[in-house]
Chimera marker file (.cmm) of the C-alpha trace (Angstrom):
<marker_set name="trace">
<marker id="1" x="-0.041" y="-0.155" z="0.415" r="1" g="1" b="0" radius="0.5"/>
<marker id="2" x="3.216" y="2.269" z="0.654" r="1" g="1" b="0" radius="0.5"/>
<marker id="3" x="3.803" y="2.130" z="-2.859" r="1" g="1" b="0" radius="0.5"/>
<marker id="4" x="0.557" y="3.226" z="-4.087" r="1" g="1" b="0" radius="0.5"/>
<marker id="5" x="0.584" y="6.012" z="-1.605" r="1" g="1" b="0" radius="0.5"/>
<marker id="6" x="4.245" y="7.271" z="-2.845" r="1" g="1" b="0" radius="0.5"/>
<marker id="7" x="3.726" y="6.954" z="-6.309" r="1" g="1" b="0" radius="0.5"/>
<marker id="8" x="-0.066" y="9.285" z="-5.632" r="1" g="1" b="0" radius="0.5"/>
<marker id="9" x="1.959" y="11.854" z="-3.976" r="1" g="1" b="0" radius="0.5"/>
<marker id="10" x="5.296" y="11.957" z="-6.387" r="1" g="1" b="0" radius="0.5"/>
<marker id="11" x="2.633" y="12.516" z="-9.217" r="1" g="1" b="0" radius="0.5"/>
<marker id="12" x="1.238" y="15.048" z="-7.029" r="1" g="1" b="0" radius="0.5"/>
<marker id="13" x="4.571" y="16.881" z="-6.837" r="1" g="1" b="0" radius="0.5"/>
<marker id="14" x="5.389" y="17.066" z="-10.180" r="1" g="1" b="0" radius="0.5"/>
<marker id="15" x="2.126" y="18.248" z="-11.382" r="1" g="1" b="0" radius="0.5"/>
<marker id="16" x="2.381" y="21.208" z="-8.296" r="1" g="1" b="0" radius="0.5"/>
<marker id="17" x="6.186" y="21.733" z="-9.743" r="1" g="1" b="0" radius="0.5"/>
<marker id="18" x="4.718" y="21.855" z="-13.744" r="1" g="1" b="0" radius="0.5"/>
<marker id="19" x="1.790" y="24.215" z="-12.179" r="1" g="1" b="0" radius="0.5"/>
<marker id="20" x="4.451" y="26.745" z="-10.670" r="1" g="1" b="0" radius="0.5"/>
<marker id="21" x="6.518" y="26.935" z="-13.894" r="1" g="1" b="0" radius="0.5"/>
<marker id="22" x="3.314" y="27.596" z="-15.793" r="1" g="1" b="0" radius="0.5"/>
<marker id="23" x="2.589" y="30.521" z="-13.551" r="1" g="1" b="0" radius="0.5"/>
<marker id="24" x="6.030" y="31.915" z="-13.509" r="1" g="1" b="0" radius="0.5"/>
<marker id="25" x="6.577" y="31.378" z="-17.546" r="1" g="1" b="0" radius="0.5"/>
<marker id="26" x="4.587" y="34.827" z="-18.259" r="1" g="1" b="0" radius="0.5"/>
<marker id="27" x="5.659" y="36.436" z="-15.332" r="1" g="1" b="0" radius="0.5"/>
<marker id="28" x="9.461" y="35.952" z="-16.231" r="1" g="1" b="0" radius="0.5"/>
<marker id="29" x="9.004" y="37.478" z="-19.955" r="1" g="1" b="0" radius="0.5"/>
<marker id="30" x="7.743" y="40.498" z="-18.360" r="1" g="1" b="0" radius="0.5"/>
<marker id="31" x="11.352" y="40.716" z="-16.096" r="1" g="1" b="0" radius="0.5"/>
<marker id="32" x="14.672" y="42.423" z="-16.138" r="1" g="1" b="0" radius="0.5"/>
<marker id="33" x="17.707" y="40.240" z="-16.647" r="1" g="1" b="0" radius="0.5"/>
<marker id="34" x="18.510" y="40.649" z="-12.599" r="1" g="1" b="0" radius="0.5"/>
<marker id="35" x="14.710" y="39.849" z="-11.795" r="1" g="1" b="0" radius="0.5"/>
<marker id="36" x="14.747" y="36.580" z="-14.103" r="1" g="1" b="0" radius="0.5"/>
<marker id="37" x="17.695" y="35.682" z="-12.165" r="1" g="1" b="0" radius="0.5"/>
<marker id="38" x="15.979" y="36.120" z="-8.720" r="1" g="1" b="0" radius="0.5"/>
<marker id="39" x="12.960" y="34.156" z="-10.587" r="1" g="1" b="0" radius="0.5"/>
<marker id="40" x="14.937" y="31.370" z="-11.357" r="1" g="1" b="0" radius="0.5"/>
<marker id="41" x="16.606" y="31.203" z="-7.809" r="1" g="1" b="0" radius="0.5"/>
<marker id="42" x="13.527" y="31.535" z="-6.731" r="1" g="1" b="0" radius="0.5"/>
<marker id="43" x="12.215" y="28.405" z="-8.632" r="1" g="1" b="0" radius="0.5"/>
<marker id="44" x="15.377" y="26.180" z="-7.980" r="1" g="1" b="0" radius="0.5"/>
<marker id="45" x="14.502" y="26.558" z="-4.653" r="1" g="1" b="0" radius="0.5"/>
<marker id="46" x="10.617" y="25.713" z="-4.544" r="1" g="1" b="0" radius="0.5"/>
<marker id="47" x="10.557" y="23.050" z="-7.468" r="1" g="1" b="0" radius="0.5"/>
<marker id="48" x="14.023" y="20.924" z="-6.721" r="1" g="1" b="0" radius="0.5"/>
<marker id="49" x="14.511" y="21.310" z="-10.216" r="1" g="1" b="0" radius="0.5"/>
<marker id="50" x="18.497" y="22.226" z="-11.617" r="1" g="1" b="0" radius="0.5"/>
<marker id="51" x="18.472" y="25.647" z="-12.731" r="1" g="1" b="0" radius="0.5"/>
<marker id="52" x="18.974" y="24.254" z="-16.791" r="1" g="1" b="0" radius="0.5"/>
<marker id="53" x="15.833" y="22.472" z="-16.209" r="1" g="1" b="0" radius="0.5"/>
<marker id="54" x="14.157" y="25.242" z="-14.739" r="1" g="1" b="0" radius="0.5"/>
<marker id="55" x="14.987" y="27.482" z="-17.748" r="1" g="1" b="0" radius="0.5"/>
<marker id="56" x="14.392" y="24.975" z="-20.306" r="1" g="1" b="0" radius="0.5"/>
<marker id="57" x="10.737" y="24.773" z="-18.832" r="1" g="1" b="0" radius="0.5"/>
<marker id="58" x="10.355" y="28.827" z="-19.000" r="1" g="1" b="0" radius="0.5"/>
<marker id="59" x="11.872" y="29.201" z="-22.375" r="1" g="1" b="0" radius="0.5"/>
<marker id="60" x="10.079" y="25.709" z="-23.867" r="1" g="1" b="0" radius="0.5"/>
<marker id="61" x="6.886" y="25.585" z="-21.998" r="1" g="1" b="0" radius="0.5"/>
<marker id="62" x="3.875" y="23.536" z="-22.019" r="1" g="1" b="0" radius="0.5"/>
<marker id="63" x="6.078" y="20.808" z="-24.504" r="1" g="1" b="0" radius="0.5"/>
<marker id="64" x="8.736" y="20.442" z="-22.138" r="1" g="1" b="0" radius="0.5"/>
<marker id="65" x="8.185" y="17.315" z="-20.646" r="1" g="1" b="0" radius="0.5"/>
<marker id="66" x="9.744" y="16.704" z="-16.212" r="1" g="1" b="0" radius="0.5"/>
<marker id="67" x="9.161" y="13.255" z="-15.924" r="1" g="1" b="0" radius="0.5"/>
<marker id="68" x="13.046" y="11.936" z="-17.100" r="1" g="1" b="0" radius="0.5"/>
<marker id="69" x="14.254" y="14.573" z="-14.500" r="1" g="1" b="0" radius="0.5"/>
<marker id="70" x="12.181" y="13.576" z="-11.392" r="1" g="1" b="0" radius="0.5"/>
<marker id="71" x="13.948" y="10.294" z="-11.199" r="1" g="1" b="0" radius="0.5"/>
<link id1="1" id2="2" r="1" g="1" b="0" radius="0.2"/>
<link id1="2" id2="3" r="1" g="1" b="0" radius="0.2"/>
<link id1="3" id2="4" r="1" g="1" b="0" radius="0.2"/>
<link id1="4" id2="5" r="1" g="1" b="0" radius="0.2"/>
<link id1="5" id2="6" r="1" g="1" b="0" radius="0.2"/>
<link id1="6" id2="7" r="1" g="1" b="0" radius="0.2"/>
<link id1="7" id2="8" r="1" g="1" b="0" radius="0.2"/>
<link id1="8" id2="9" r="1" g="1" b="0" radius="0.2"/>
<link id1="9" id2="10" r="1" g="1" b="0" radius="0.2"/>
<link id1="10" id2="11" r="1" g="1" b="0" radius="0.2"/>
<link id1="11" id2="12" r="1" g="1" b="0" radius="0.2"/>
<link id1="12" id2="13" r="1" g="1" b="0" radius="0.2"/>
<link id1="13" id2="14" r="1" g="1" b="0" radius="0.2"/>
<link id1="14" id2="15" r="1" g="1" b="0" radius="0.2"/>
<link id1="15" id2="16" r="1" g="1" b="0" radius="0.2"/>
<link id1="16" id2="17" r="1" g="1" b="0" radius="0.2"/>
<link id1="17" id2="18" r="1" g="1" b="0" radius="0.2"/>
<link id1="18" id2="19" r="1" g="1" b="0" radius="0.2"/>
<link id1="19" id2="20" r="1" g="1" b="0" radius="0.2"/>
<link id1="20" id2="21" r="1" g="1" b="0" radius="0.2"/>
<link id1="21" id2="22" r="1" g="1" b="0" radius="0.2"/>
<link id1="22" id2="23" r="1" g="1" b="0" radius="0.2"/>
<link id1="23" id2="24" r="1" g="1" b="0" radius="0.2"/>
<link id1="24" id2="25" r="1" g="1" b="0" radius="0.2"/>
<link id1="25" id2="26" r="1" g="1" b="0" radius="0.2"/>
<link id1="26" id2="27" r="1" g="1" b="0" radius="0.2"/>
<link id1="27" id2="28" r="1" g="1" b="0" radius="0.2"/>
<link id1="28" id2="29" r="1" g="1" b="0" radius="0.2"/>
<link id1="29" id2="30" r="1" g="1" b="0" radius="0.2"/>
<link id1="30" id2="31" r="1" g="1" b="0" radius="0.2"/>
<link id1="31" id2="32" r="1" g="1" b="0" radius="0.2"/>
<link id1="32" id2="33" r="1" g="1" b="0" radius="0.2"/>
<link id1="33" id2="34" r="1" g="1" b="0" radius="0.2"/>
<link id1="34" id2="35" r="1" g="1" b="0" radius="0.2"/>
<link id1="35" id2="36" r="1" g="1" b="0" radius="0.2"/>
<link id1="36" id2="37" r="1" g="1" b="0" radius="0.2"/>
<link id1="37" id2="38" r="1" g="1" b="0" radius="0.2"/>
<link id1="38" id2="39" r="1" g="1" b="0" radius="0.2"/>
<link id1="39" id2="40" r="1" g="1" b="0" radius="0.2"/>
<link id1="40" id2="41" r="1" g="1" b="0" radius="0.2"/>
<link id1="41" id2="42" r="1" g="1" b="0" radius="0.2"/>
<link id1="42" id2="43" r="1" g="1" b="0" radius="0.2"/>
<link id1="43" id2="44" r="1" g="1" b="0" radius="0.2"/>
<link id1="44" id2="45" r="1" g="1" b="0" radius="0.2"/>
<link id1="45" id2="46" r="1" g="1" b="0" radius="0.2"/>
<link id1="46" id2="47" r="1" g="1" b="0" radius="0.2"/>
<link id1="47" id2="48" r="1" g="1" b="0" radius="0.2"/>
<link id1="48" id2="49" r="1" g="1" b="0" radius="0.2"/>
<link id1="49" id2="50" r="1" g="1" b="0" radius="0.2"/>
<link id1="50" id2="51" r="1" g="1" b="0" radius="0.2"/>
<link id1="51" id2="52" r="1" g="1" b="0" radius="0.2"/>
<link id1="52" id2="53" r="1" g="1" b="0" radius="0.2"/>
<link id1="53" id2="54" r="1" g="1" b="0" radius="0.2"/>
<link id1="54" id2="55" r="1" g="1" b="0" radius="0.2"/>
<link id1="55" id2="56" r="1" g="1" b="0" radius="0.2"/>
<link id1="56" id2="57" r="1" g="1" b="0" radius="0.2"/>
<link id1="57" id2="58" r="1" g="1" b="0" radius="0.2"/>
<link id1="58" id2="59" r="1" g="1" b="0" radius="0.2"/>
<link id1="59" id2="60" r="1" g="1" b="0" radius="0.2"/>
<link id1="60" id2="61" r="1" g="1" b="0" radius="0.2"/>
<link id1="61" id2="62" r="1" g="1" b="0" radius="0.2"/>
<link id1="62" id2="63" r="1" g="1" b="0" radius="0.2"/>
<link id1="63" id2="64" r="1" g="1" b="0" radius="0.2"/>
<link id1="64" id2="65" r="1" g="1" b="0" radius="0.2"/>
<link id1="65" id2="66" r="1" g="1" b="0" radius="0.2"/>
<link id1="66" id2="67" r="1" g="1" b="0" radius="0.2"/>
<link id1="67" id2="68" r="1" g="1" b="0" radius="0.2"/>
<link id1="68" id2="69" r="1" g="1" b="0" radius="0.2"/>
<link id1="69" id2="70" r="1" g="1" b="0" radius="0.2"/>
<link id1="70" id2="71" r="1" g="1" b="0" radius="0.2"/>
</marker_set>
């Protein structure tokens, strides 16, 4: 039972991370260079993704899949 629960939690965490990046994407485009850096730092801290993964997610949009990096 515990593995089914942890699997559901993992899926939920991935959804939250994706929602976090989607919400930040439009804001990111409007920011200055220095503000973008601060936002990326914040997203790295909140999501647990590497900085490059966050940047790819912000630039590539919905097509970008994070499933492989969640392992």
